[in-house]
TORKOL-4160 file (C-alpha; in steps of 0.2 Angstrom, whole numbers, padded with zeros to 4 digits, m for minus):
304
<pt num="1" X="m0116" Y="0296" Z="0285"/>
<pt num="2" X="m0127" Y="0297" Z="0272"/>
<pt num="3" X="m0142" Y="0283" Z="0272"/>
<pt num="4" X="m0158" Y="0284" Z="0262"/>
<pt num="5" X="m0174" Y="0273" Z="0261"/>
<pt num="6" X="m0184" Y="0268" Z="0247"/>
<pt num="7" X="m0200" Y="0258" Z="0253"/>
<pt num="8" X="m0210" Y="0248" Z="0241"/>
<pt num="9" X="m0218" Y="0239" Z="0254"/>
<pt num="10" X="m0233" Y="0225" Z="0247"/>
<pt num="11" X="m0252" Y="0228" Z="0255"/>
<pt num="12" X="m0257" Y="0209" Z="0250"/>
<pt num="13" X="m0249" Y="0201" Z="0266"/>
<pt num="14" X="m0267" Y="0199" Z="0275"/>
<pt num="15" X="m0275" Y="0192" Z="0258"/>
<pt num="16" X="m0258" Y="0179" Z="0258"/>
<pt num="17" X="m0261" Y="0176" Z="0276"/>
<pt num="18" X="m0281" Y="0170" Z="0273"/>
<pt num="19" X="m0276" Y="0160" Z="0257"/>
<pt num="20" X="m0263" Y="0150" Z="0265"/>
<pt num="21" X="m0276" Y="0146" Z="0279"/>
<pt num="22" X="m0288" Y="0141" Z="0267"/>
<pt num="23" X="m0274" Y="0131" Z="0260"/>
<pt num="24" X="m0269" Y="0124" Z="0277"/>
<pt num="25" X="m0287" Y="0117" Z="0282"/>
<pt num="26" X="m0291" Y="0109" Z="0263"/>
<pt num="27" X="m0274" Y="0098" Z="0263"/>
<pt num="28" X="m0278" Y="0091" Z="0280"/>
<pt num="29" X="m0294" Y="0086" Z="0274"/>
<pt num="30" X="m0283" Y="0079" Z="0257"/>
<pt num="31" X="m0271" Y="0072" Z="0267"/>
<pt num="32" X="m0280" Y="0061" Z="0278"/>
<pt num="33" X="m0292" Y="0055" Z="0265"/>
<pt num="34" X="m0276" Y="0050" Z="0255"/>
<pt num="35" X="m0269" Y="0042" Z="0272"/>
<pt num="36" X="m0285" Y="0031" Z="0273"/>
<pt num="37" X="m0288" Y="0027" Z="0253"/>
<pt num="38" X="m0269" Y="0023" Z="0254"/>
<pt num="39" X="m0270" Y="0010" Z="0265"/>
<pt num="40" X="m0287" Y="0002" Z="0259"/>
<pt num="41" X="m0280" Y="0001" Z="0241"/>
<pt num="42" X="m0263" Y="m0003" Z="0245"/>
<pt num="43" X="m0256" Y="0012" Z="0233"/>
<pt num="44" X="m0237" Y="0016" Z="0237"/>
<pt num="45" X="m0239" Y="0031" Z="0226"/>
<pt num="46" X="m0257" Y="0038" Z="0236"/>
<pt num="47" X="m0247" Y="0035" Z="0250"/>
<pt num="48" X="m0234" Y="0047" Z="0243"/>
<pt num="49" X="m0246" Y="0061" Z="0238"/>
<pt num="50" X="m0251" Y="0059" Z="0256"/>
<pt num="51" X="m0234" Y="0060" Z="0263"/>
<pt num="52" X="m0232" Y="0074" Z="0253"/>
<pt num="53" X="m0250" Y="0083" Z="0255"/>
<pt num="54" X="m0243" Y="0082" Z="0274"/>
<pt num="55" X="m0227" Y="0090" Z="0270"/>
<pt num="56" X="m0238" Y="0105" Z="0262"/>
<pt num="57" X="m0247" Y="0106" Z="0277"/>
<pt num="58" X="m0232" Y="0108" Z="0286"/>
<pt num="59" X="m0226" Y="0120" Z="0275"/>
<pt num="60" X="m0242" Y="0130" Z="0272"/>
<pt num="61" X="m0240" Y="0131" Z="0293"/>
<pt num="62" X="m0222" Y="0137" Z="0293"/>
<pt num="63" X="m0227" Y="0149" Z="0278"/>
<pt num="64" X="m0243" Y="0158" Z="0288"/>
<pt num="65" X="m0232" Y="0159" Z="0303"/>
<pt num="66" X="m0220" Y="0171" Z="0294"/>
<pt num="67" X="m0234" Y="0180" Z="0287"/>
<pt num="68" X="m0239" Y="0182" Z="0303"/>
<pt num="69" X="m0221" Y="0186" Z="0310"/>
<pt num="70" X="m0215" Y="0200" Z="0296"/>
<pt num="71" X="m0230" Y="0212" Z="0302"/>
<pt num="72" X="m0220" Y="0213" Z="0318"/>
<pt num="73" X="m0212" Y="0230" Z="0323"/>
<pt num="74" X="m0194" Y="0233" Z="0323"/>
<pt num="75" X="m0188" Y="0235" Z="0341"/>
<pt num="76" X="m0170" Y="0239" Z="0350"/>
<pt num="77" X="m0166" Y="0222" Z="0350"/>
<pt num="78" X="m0174" Y="0217" Z="0333"/>
<pt num="79" X="m0169" Y="0232" Z="0323"/>
<pt num="80" X="m0173" Y="0223" Z="0306"/>
<pt num="81" X="m0191" Y="0216" Z="0315"/>
<pt num="82" X="m0196" Y="0200" Z="0305"/>
<pt num="83" X="m0191" Y="0205" Z="0290"/>
<pt num="84" X="m0182" Y="0189" Z="0287"/>
<pt num="85" X="m0195" Y="0175" Z="0293"/>
<pt num="86" X="m0201" Y="0173" Z="0275"/>
<pt num="87" X="m0186" Y="0170" Z="0268"/>
<pt num="88" X="m0181" Y="0157" Z="0282"/>
<pt num="89" X="m0198" Y="0149" Z="0279"/>
<pt num="90" X="m0191" Y="0147" Z="0259"/>
<pt num="91" X="m0176" Y="0140" Z="0265"/>
<pt num="92" X="m0187" Y="0126" Z="0278"/>
<pt num="93" X="m0199" Y="0120" Z="0264"/>
<pt num="94" X="m0186" Y="0121" Z="0251"/>
<pt num="95" X="m0177" Y="0108" Z="0261"/>
<pt num="96" X="m0194" Y="0098" Z="0266"/>
<pt num="97" X="m0196" Y="0096" Z="0248"/>
<pt num="98" X="m0178" Y="0087" Z="0244"/>
<pt num="99" X="m0180" Y="0077" Z="0261"/>
<pt num="100" X="m0197" Y="0071" Z="0255"/>
<pt num="101" X="m0192" Y="0066" Z="0238"/>
<pt num="102" X="m0176" Y="0054" Z="0244"/>
<pt num="103" X="m0189" Y="0047" Z="0256"/>
<pt num="104" X="m0200" Y="0044" Z="0241"/>
<pt num="105" X="m0184" Y="0038" Z="0228"/>
<pt num="106" X="m0181" Y="0022" Z="0243"/>
<pt num="107" X="m0197" Y="0019" Z="0245"/>
<pt num="108" X="m0202" Y="0017" Z="0225"/>
<pt num="109" X="m0187" Y="0005" Z="0222"/>
<pt num="110" X="m0192" Y="m0005" Z="0236"/>
<pt num="111" X="m0211" Y="m0007" Z="0229"/>
<pt num="112" X="m0203" Y="m0010" Z="0211"/>
<pt num="113" X="m0193" Y="m0025" Z="0214"/>
<pt num="114" X="m0210" Y="m0033" Z="0224"/>
<pt num="115" X="m0227" Y="m0024" Z="0216"/>
<pt num="116" X="m0243" Y="m0026" Z="0224"/>
<pt num="117" X="m0259" Y="m0026" Z="0217"/>
<pt num="118" X="m0268" Y="m0011" Z="0221"/>
<pt num="119" X="m0285" Y="m0006" Z="0222"/>
<pt num="120" X="m0287" Y="0007" Z="0206"/>
<pt num="121" X="m0307" Y="0011" Z="0210"/>
<pt num="122" X="m0298" Y="0022" Z="0226"/>
<pt num="123" X="m0286" Y="0027" Z="0219"/>
<pt num="124" X="m0294" Y="0037" Z="0206"/>
<pt num="125" X="m0307" Y="0043" Z="0216"/>
<pt num="126" X="m0295" Y="0049" Z="0229"/>
<pt num="127" X="m0282" Y="0058" Z="0216"/>
<pt num="128" X="m0295" Y="0067" Z="0207"/>
<pt num="129" X="m0301" Y="0074" Z="0224"/>
<pt num="130" X="m0283" Y="0079" Z="0227"/>
<pt num="131" X="m0283" Y="0089" Z="0211"/>
<pt num="132" X="m0299" Y="0100" Z="0213"/>
<pt num="133" X="m0292" Y="0103" Z="0231"/>
<pt num="134" X="m0274" Y="0107" Z="0228"/>
<pt num="135" X="m0279" Y="0116" Z="0209"/>
<pt num="136" X="m0292" Y="0128" Z="0217"/>
<pt num="137" X="m0275" Y="0133" Z="0232"/>
<pt num="138" X="m0263" Y="0134" Z="0218"/>
<pt num="139" X="m0273" Y="0146" Z="0210"/>
<pt num="140" X="m0276" Y="0154" Z="0228"/>
<pt num="141" X="m0258" Y="0159" Z="0229"/>
<pt num="142" X="m0251" Y="0159" Z="0210"/>
<pt num="143" X="m0252" Y="0179" Z="0213"/>
<pt num="144" X="m0241" Y="0183" Z="0224"/>
<pt num="145" X="m0229" Y="0168" Z="0221"/>
<pt num="146" X="m0218" Y="0179" Z="0208"/>
<pt num="147" X="m0212" Y="0191" Z="0219"/>
<pt num="148" X="m0213" Y="0183" Z="0237"/>
<pt num="149" X="m0200" Y="0170" Z="0241"/>
<pt num="150" X="m0210" Y="0164" Z="0256"/>
<pt num="151" X="m0225" Y="0162" Z="0244"/>
<pt num="152" X="m0217" Y="0154" Z="0232"/>
<pt num="153" X="m0211" Y="0140" Z="0244"/>
<pt num="154" X="m0230" Y="0135" Z="0247"/>
<pt num="155" X="m0238" Y="0138" Z="0230"/>
<pt num="156" X="m0223" Y="0126" Z="0223"/>
<pt num="157" X="m0227" Y="0112" Z="0237"/>
<pt num="158" X="m0244" Y="0114" Z="0232"/>
<pt num="159" X="m0242" Y="0115" Z="0213"/>
<pt num="160" X="m0230" Y="0098" Z="0214"/>
<pt num="161" X="m0243" Y="0090" Z="0225"/>
<pt num="162" X="m0258" Y="0093" Z="0211"/>
<pt num="163" X="m0246" Y="0086" Z="0196"/>
<pt num="164" X="m0242" Y="0073" Z="0207"/>
<pt num="165" X="m0260" Y="0069" Z="0212"/>
<pt num="166" X="m0261" Y="0068" Z="0190"/>
<pt num="167" X="m0247" Y="0057" Z="0189"/>
<pt num="168" X="m0258" Y="0044" Z="0203"/>
<pt num="169" X="m0272" Y="0048" Z="0192"/>
<pt num="170" X="m0265" Y="0040" Z="0177"/>
<pt num="171" X="m0257" Y="0026" Z="0188"/>
<pt num="172" X="m0274" Y="0023" Z="0193"/>
<pt num="173" X="m0281" Y="0023" Z="0176"/>
<pt num="174" X="m0267" Y="0010" Z="0170"/>
<pt num="175" X="m0270" Y="m0001" Z="0184"/>
<pt num="176" X="m0288" Y="m0003" Z="0182"/>
<pt num="177" X="m0287" Y="m0006" Z="0162"/>
<pt num="178" X="m0271" Y="m0013" Z="0160"/>
<pt num="179" X="m0266" Y="m0021" Z="0175"/>
<pt num="180" X="m0249" Y="m0013" Z="0175"/>
<pt num="181" X="m0244" Y="m0013" Z="0193"/>
<pt num="182" X="m0228" Y="m0007" Z="0192"/>
<pt num="183" X="m0234" Y="0008" Z="0185"/>
<pt num="184" X="m0237" Y="0014" Z="0205"/>
<pt num="185" X="m0219" Y="0013" Z="0208"/>
<pt num="186" X="m0213" Y="0021" Z="0193"/>
<pt num="187" X="m0225" Y="0037" Z="0195"/>
<pt num="188" X="m0219" Y="0039" Z="0214"/>
<pt num="189" X="m0200" Y="0039" Z="0207"/>
<pt num="190" X="m0205" Y="0053" Z="0194"/>
<pt num="191" X="m0214" Y="0063" Z="0207"/>
<pt num="192" X="m0198" Y="0063" Z="0218"/>
<pt num="193" X="m0188" Y="0067" Z="0204"/>
<pt num="194" X="m0198" Y="0081" Z="0199"/>
<pt num="195" X="m0198" Y="0089" Z="0220"/>
<pt num="196" X="m0181" Y="0087" Z="0221"/>
<pt num="197" X="m0181" Y="0099" Z="0203"/>
<pt num="198" X="m0191" Y="0111" Z="0212"/>
<pt num="199" X="m0185" Y="0113" Z="0227"/>
<pt num="200" X="m0168" Y="0113" Z="0222"/>
<pt num="201" X="m0166" Y="0131" Z="0214"/>
<pt num="202" X="m0180" Y="0138" Z="0228"/>
<pt num="203" X="m0167" Y="0131" Z="0242"/>
<pt num="204" X="m0152" Y="0139" Z="0231"/>
<pt num="205" X="m0161" Y="0157" Z="0231"/>
<pt num="206" X="m0165" Y="0158" Z="0249"/>
<pt num="207" X="m0149" Y="0152" Z="0253"/>
<pt num="208" X="m0139" Y="0167" Z="0244"/>
<pt num="209" X="m0152" Y="0179" Z="0253"/>
<pt num="210" X="m0147" Y="0170" Z="0272"/>
<pt num="211" X="m0129" Y="0171" Z="0267"/>
<pt num="212" X="m0130" Y="0189" Z="0263"/>
<pt num="213" X="m0124" Y="0186" Z="0245"/>
<pt num="214" X="m0124" Y="0198" Z="0232"/>
<pt num="215" X="m0140" Y="0197" Z="0221"/>
<pt num="216" X="m0138" Y="0192" Z="0203"/>
<pt num="217" X="m0144" Y="0207" Z="0195"/>
<pt num="218" X="m0135" Y="0219" Z="0204"/>
<pt num="219" X="m0117" Y="0221" Z="0194"/>
<pt num="220" X="m0107" Y="0228" Z="0209"/>
<pt num="221" X="m0092" Y="0233" Z="0197"/>
<pt num="222" X="m0102" Y="0243" Z="0187"/>
<pt num="223" X="m0110" Y="0252" Z="0201"/>
<pt num="224" X="m0093" Y="0257" Z="0209"/>
<pt num="225" X="m0084" Y="0261" Z="0190"/>
<pt num="226" X="m0100" Y="0272" Z="0189"/>
<pt num="227" X="m0098" Y="0280" Z="0203"/>
<pt num="228" X="m0081" Y="0285" Z="0205"/>
<pt num="229" X="m0083" Y="0296" Z="0188"/>
<pt num="230" X="m0093" Y="0307" Z="0199"/>
<pt num="231" X="m0086" Y="0325" Z="0200"/>
<pt num="232" X="m0076" Y="0326" Z="0217"/>
<pt num="233" X="m0077" Y="0305" Z="0222"/>
<pt num="234" X="m0059" Y="0299" Z="0220"/>
<pt num="235" X="m0062" Y="0282" Z="0227"/>
<pt num="236" X="m0076" Y="0270" Z="0232"/>
<pt num="237" X="m0072" Y="0256" Z="0242"/>
<pt num="238" X="m0079" Y="0241" Z="0257"/>
<pt num="239" X="m0093" Y="0240" Z="0246"/>
<pt num="240" X="m0107" Y="0227" Z="0253"/>
<pt num="241" X="m0121" Y="0224" Z="0245"/>
<pt num="242" X="m0136" Y="0211" Z="0250"/>
<pt num="243" X="m0153" Y="0206" Z="0250"/>
<pt num="244" X="m0164" Y="0207" Z="0266"/>
<pt num="245" X="m0181" Y="0201" Z="0259"/>
<pt num="246" X="m0190" Y="0202" Z="0244"/>
<pt num="247" X="m0192" Y="0219" Z="0246"/>
<pt num="248" X="m0177" Y="0227" Z="0249"/>
<pt num="249" X="m0159" Y="0226" Z="0244"/>
<pt num="250" X="m0145" Y="0234" Z="0254"/>
<pt num="251" X="m0128" Y="0245" Z="0247"/>
<pt num="252" X="m0117" Y="0252" Z="0259"/>
<pt num="253" X="m0100" Y="0259" Z="0255"/>
<pt num="254" X="m0086" Y="0270" Z="0260"/>
<pt num="255" X="m0081" Y="0286" Z="0249"/>
<pt num="256" X="m0066" Y="0296" Z="0247"/>
<pt num="257" X="m0068" Y="0313" Z="0241"/>
<pt num="258" X="m0052" Y="0324" Z="0232"/>
<pt num="259" X="m0056" Y="0337" Z="0245"/>
<pt num="260" X="m0062" Y="0342" Z="0262"/>
<pt num="261" X="m0081" Y="0345" Z="0259"/>
<pt num="262" X="m0094" Y="0353" Z="0268"/>
<pt num="263" X="m0108" Y="0341" Z="0275"/>
<pt num="264" X="m0121" Y="0353" Z="0264"/>
<pt num="265" X="m0110" Y="0347" Z="0248"/>
<pt num="266" X="m0109" Y="0329" Z="0253"/>
<pt num="267" X="m0129" Y="0328" Z="0254"/>
<pt num="268" X="m0131" Y="0337" Z="0234"/>
<pt num="269" X="m0119" Y="0322" Z="0230"/>
<pt num="270" X="m0127" Y="0311" Z="0241"/>
<pt num="271" X="m0142" Y="0313" Z="0233"/>
<pt num="272" X="m0136" Y="0312" Z="0216"/>
<pt num="273" X="m0128" Y="0295" Z="0222"/>
<pt num="274" X="m0145" Y="0289" Z="0229"/>
<pt num="275" X="m0155" Y="0295" Z="0212"/>
<pt num="276" X="m0141" Y="0284" Z="0201"/>
<pt num="277" X="m0142" Y="0270" Z="0210"/>
<pt num="278" X="m0162" Y="0269" Z="0217"/>
<pt num="279" X="m0168" Y="0272" Z="0198"/>
<pt num="280" X="m0154" Y="0258" Z="0189"/>
<pt num="281" X="m0153" Y="0245" Z="0201"/>
<pt num="282" X="m0167" Y="0247" Z="0212"/>
<pt num="283" X="m0157" Y="0247" Z="0227"/>
<pt num="284" X="m0170" Y="0255" Z="0241"/>
<pt num="285" X="m0158" Y="0256" Z="0254"/>
<pt num="286" X="m0141" Y="0267" Z="0252"/>
<pt num="287" X="m0129" Y="0267" Z="0267"/>
<pt num="288" X="m0113" Y="0279" Z="0261"/>
<pt num="289" X="m0098" Y="0282" Z="0274"/>
<pt num="290" X="m0091" Y="0300" Z="0268"/>
<pt num="291" X="m0069" Y="0299" Z="0270"/>
<pt num="292" X="m0055" Y="0310" Z="0266"/>
<pt num="293" X="m0041" Y="0305" Z="0265"/>
<pt num="294" X="m0042" Y="0293" Z="0279"/>
<pt num="295" X="m0030" Y="0277" Z="0280"/>
<pt num="296" X="m0038" Y="0262" Z="0276"/>
<pt num="297" X="m0039" Y="0249" Z="0264"/>
<pt num="298" X="m0045" Y="0255" Z="0246"/>
<pt num="299" X="m0051" Y="0239" Z="0239"/>
<pt num="300" X="m0071" Y="0238" Z="0234"/>
<pt num="301" X="m0072" Y="0222" Z="0244"/>
<pt num="302" X="m0063" Y="0221" Z="0261"/>
<pt num="303" X="m0063" Y="0207" Z="0272"/>
<pt num="304" X="m0067" Y="0214" Z="0289"/>
C-alpha cells in the first residue's frame, strides 16, 4: 500500500492564540459594561448586544482551547491527535450564533409590541465603546480568518457584534433626536437576521468536514478518469476523499493493475499518481491500495 504526505502546516498558531486571548479579555469588559448600561437605560438593543458579546466570550474561549489542543501530538490512542478540534470549535460557534439570533428575534417581537422609553445617551456611549473594542479584535483575527475555520468562526462573532454595535449606535441617535423608541426592537431583529445569515454558511461548512463529505473543490470523477488513463492501470475504485482540517485533504483508493507488477514498478507508478493528485488538486494525504485480479466491488464509490 502506498501512502504519501505533503504537509503545508501554518506557523501562526501561537499568534492566533495570543490574539484570541486579547480578544477574550476585551469582550469580557465590553459585555460587563453593556449589561450594566442596558439595565440602567432600558435598551433591549444594548442588552441584546451584550448577550451577543457574551456569546463572543464563550466562542473565543472555545476557539482558544481548540487552538491549544490542535498543537498536541498524535498518540497510539489518538492517531490524528486533536487536528479536528478547530473544526469542532467552528461548528459549536456557528451553532451559538444561530441560537442567540433566535432568542433575539423572540425578545425583539415582545418589545416591539410594548416599546419602552430608553436612556439614549448611555446607549450611544456604550455602543461606541463596543465598536472600538470589537473593531480592534476584528483587526487582530482578520488575517488568519481566511484559511482557518476556527479563526473564521471567532472572527465572524466579533465582526457581527461590531456591526450590531454600529446598529445600536444609530438606534441610540435616532431615539435621542427623534424619540423613535420602536427602532430599538427593529434593530435587534435586524441584528438577529444578520447573525443567522452569517452563521449558517459556517455551520454548513464545518458540518461537511465533520461528516467526512468530499470537499466541493475536489472533482472525484475527473480524478478517477485521469488515473484510469495511466499506463498499466485497469481500474480505480473504492474511492474516499475527505477533509481532516484546513490543512489536510485525504484521498484513498483501490487500484487494479493490468498485470502482476513488482513493488518497484508500483513505486514508480505511485510517484506519478501522487504528483498528479497533489499538483492538480492540492490533496496532501494519498493512500493507494494496489490489487491484481482481486474479486471485490469495482464501483468508484462503495458502501462499506
